[in-house]
N, C-alpha and C positions, 0 to 999 in steps of 0.2 A: 313511376312504374314499379310495381312490386315484383320481385324475382323469386321464384321457387327453384330449387335444385332437387331433382329426384334421382335416387341411386338404388337400383335393385340389388339385393345381396343374398347370397346363399352360402353359408359357412365361410365367411370372409374375415374371420377374427384376425388373421395374420396381416392383412393389408389395409383393412378399413380405416384404422387409425391414421395412417399416412394420408389417405385422401381427405379425411375430415380436418386434419391439421392444415393441409394445403388450402382447403376452403376457408378456414378461419384467417388465413394470411393473404386473402385476396385484396387487391387495392380497392375494389368495390365489393363489399360482402353481400351475399344473397340475403334476402329477408327471411327465408326459411329453407331448411335442408330437411328432406324427408328420405329416410332409409326404409326401404320396403324389405322387410324380413320374409324371405320366401321359404318358410319352414326350415330355418337353420337349426342344426343340432349342436352348434357350438356357442360361443359367447358373442356372436355378432350383434344381437340386439342390446346386450348389456354394454358393449363398447360404444355403440351408437348413443345410448342414453347418457353415458359418462361424458360425452362431448356436448350434451345439452341440445341435441337435435331431435326431431320428431321420428318416431318409429311406427310404421304401419305394418301389421302382419297380413300377409297374403297366403292363404292356405292352399290355393290352387297353384300347383307346380308350373313353372315355366316363366321365362323372362318376359314374355308378352303380357301374361297375367300380372306380374309384379309391376311392370311399368304402368299398366292401366290402373292398378290400385293406387299407385302414387299420383297419377294424373287426376284421378277422382278426388283424392285427398287434398291436393294442392290448392292454395288460395291466391297464388300470384297471378299477375296479369300475363306474365310470360313464364315459361318453364324451360329450364336447362337440364339436360340429362347427361349422365356419365355413368361409369361402372366403378365398382368397389376397388378394383385393382388399378385405377387410373390416378395420375398425378397432374393436375392442371397447373399451368404457369400462373404466376401471381396476377396477371392481367386478364386471365381467361373470362371471368364473369363480365368485366367491363367491355371487352371486345365483343362478346356475344350480345350483351344487352344493347350496346350502341348499334350494332347491325340490325337488331330487331326493331329499331325505330323506323326502319324503312322496308322491312320484309316480314312476311308471315312466318317464315322458318329460315333457320340458318344452320350451318354445319362447318366443321373445321378439320384440319389435318391431324394425323396421329404419328407417333414415333414410339417404337418399343424401347423399354428400359430393361436392365438386367440381362442383356444379351451382349455378345461381341459387338464391337464398334461397327464392323462391316454390316452386320445384320441390322443394327440400329439405323445406320445411314440408308440402307436399302429399304427398310420399312417406311422411313419418312418420305424419301424421294420417289420410291416406287409407288407408294400409296397416293402421293400427289399426282403422279402420272395417271393412275387409275381413276382418280376423281375427275381429272380433266377429260379423260375418255368418256366417263359416265355423263358428264355435262354435255359433251358433244353429241352423245347418243340421245340426249333429251331425258335421261334417267339419272338425275343427281342422286348420289349415294349418301343419304343422311344416316350415318351410323349413330346408334344410341349412346356410344361412348363419348361423342362430342357433337351434340345436337341441341338446338333450341327452337322454341316456337311459341306462338300466342296460345294461351290455354283455351280461351272460349271457342275459337274455330276448331281446335283440335277435338274438343268434346262434341261439337256440332257434327263433325264428320265421323263420329263414332269412336275416336281414339285409336288405340292399338288393336289390331286383330289378335285374338287369343290363340289361334290355332296355327300360326305361321311362325317359323323361326326368323323370318325377315320382317318382324313386326315394326322395327324402326324405319326401315326403308319404305315399307308400304304406307305408313303414316305420312312420310315425306311426300310420296306420290299424291296422296289424297289432298294434302295441304297445297301442293303445287297448283291444283285446279282452283284454289281459292285466292291465290295471291302470289307474289314473287318469292322465290327461294334464293338465298344468297350464300355463297361460299366465303368464309372468313379466314384468310390465310394466316392472319396474326394469332388466331386462337389455337395454337398448337397444344395438343393434349398428349402427354406421355402415358403409355399403357404397358402393362407387363408383357414380357415375352412369352408367357405361358401359351399364347395363341400359336406359338411355333412348335409346340410339343409334338405335333404330327408332321412337322417339316413344311418347308416353303411350298412344295408342289401341291400339297393338299389345300393349304390356305389360299394359294393363287387360284386353284381350280374352283374352290367354293366362291370366291369373289367374282370371277368371270362368269360362272354359272348363274349367279344372282343377277348380274348385269344383263344377261341375255335370256333370262327366264320369261317364258311366254304365257305362263299360267294366268288366264284372264281373271281368275278369282282374286289374284293378288292386287288388282288395281281397282277394285270396286270401292 
């Protein structure tokens, strides 16, 4: 089973190298890594090329467009997705790939780094509780920072919606209609604490708003 890793990136020269180093240190290395340069004005693309990975340029702004460009360029049987400010544990690829032997799509937990320990702890265990609530509600939250799926059915359902900020979750809903979706607790992904720049209240409000979003267009 060939594995592709797709990473959208916009002006990520400060953090991208750390992610690419972590991907090279995986116990099971991916067969290809695709960095989608979403009109960066810094050295993001040059840094990616210095690591010997593929670079795809996406001129349409937006993470949904970037993820879709990566999906269309990928050649793997399965696709794993993360973000440029993330740091996977060394067994991340293996855990996700193993789970994809029995599921159409998979996802895992997150933990903030670069923040006080209390915030890091709450991010991990609070997010795990949120994921459990999402599963109980029948709306698994497949976040693009720690997600995997089979490429062919993802393309068949149209891939990522380009006009929604919840492009990752919506693709997960589409795939859920085609097969089983599995949570992989062992596949912990560390992600930067910059998501907390507007505070916990705003982040929590966004997540729970997404969970209970009734927009019918989001589930087509």
